[in-house]
N, C-alpha and C positions, 0 to 999 in steps of 0.2 A: 297876473296872469300873464297878459297880453304883453308885456313887459319883459318876460319871458321869452313865450314864442317867437318874439322881435327876436332877443336875444340868439335863439337857435336857430332863427332863419338868416340871421346873419352869420352862424358859424355854415350854415348848408352852402350858402352862396361861395365864401371865402372858399370853404374843402371843396366843392363843386372846379371851381375855377383851376385850382390847384390842379385838382387831378384832370383835369381836359388837359390842361398844360403841358405835365405830365404824359398824358396818355399823346397828345401831338410832338411829343420828344423837344418841346423847347427848354425843357430844362435837366441838367444831370441825373443823374441817380443821388450824387452829393446835393447838389443843391436843391431838388425837392427836398432829400429828409432833413435838410436845416429849416427849411421853410415851413414843413408840416410840424415840427416841434415849435418853433416860433409862431404860427397861426393855433396851434391847439394850445401852450401858453395864454396867446395874445384871448384868443374868444373864452377862454375858463376865466381869465380875469374881467371880463366883461360879464360873464355869464354872475361869478361870483358879485362884482360892483349891482348888477340888476339884481339879482337875488337878496342883497343886505339891504334895498330899500324898503325890505319887510320884517327885519329884525323883531320890530316889537310884537309882531303878530307869535300867535303860539305856533307852538312845535308842528301841529296837524294841520292847519292852515298854510302855515309853508310847505309845507309837505303836499299839502292838498294843489298851489301856484303852482309847484313845480309838477308835478303829474299832469297837470291841465297844461303848464305852456311846452312839456316833451311831446303829450298825445297829440298836441296843434300842430308842431314842428313836422310829424310824425304823416298827418293826417296829409295837412296840406302840401308839402312838398311831393309825392306821389303824382297828387291829384293833378297839383302847378305844372310838372315837366309831363310826365308821359301820356294825362291825358290823352295833350295837344299834339301831342309826337304820334300817338297810336290815329287821333284823327288824319293829321297832315300824310300820314300814313298812307293813308283809304284813300287821300284827294289825289296823289301825284303817283307820276306811272313809276313802275320798277325800277328803272334806266335811273332813274332819279341816285339810288343809292342808298335811301331813307332806311329801307328795311334794312340793310348791312348796319348800319350806325345804329340800330337800336338796341343791341345786346350790350353796347359800350354805354350810352348812354344809361341804361339801367345799373349795370353796373356801377355805373357813378355814383347814381343815387340810392345805391344800398349801402355803400363806401361810406359818403357824407352823413348818412343818418345813424350809421354805425357811430362814426369819430362826432355825430353832437351828444348818441346816448354817452358815450364813454369823457364826453365834455362835463354833462349833465352831472357824471358821477365822479369826475374831481372835483367839479364844484362841490358837491355834496361832500366831499371830503373834507376841505378847505375851511366848508364852512362851520362841519362839527369840529376842527381843529381850533377854530377860530374862537369857538365857542366855549370848547373845554378852558382853552387858555383864556376868556373875558372873567369866566369863575373863578380865575387865582389871583 
């Protein structure tokens, strides 16, 4: 459970960093898309490897672990990123420009969470295909 949550949080950090770099115009569109594809594959491989450690558990137990791991990432990420951001925005003067940056940070958080959900879906698909092929 915690291992899958950690794998999901690694995905959040990597995808968030990629989108922050793209938003700062450090990457070209081609480089961004290439990095996105590579990162998606790497995070999916990490997720599949982490989930495969519990291959001997029943199907329902594995699905429960996956759901709790994903739910943990979906709850922890906005709490860890947005709560301090809003608190800090209240503490510093508006001239600092943090208020204007909030929407960009919220968009990055939403995009990274959507990508992590997609990674979980792709990982489930890979695990299901591996399970079918193992039975043959």
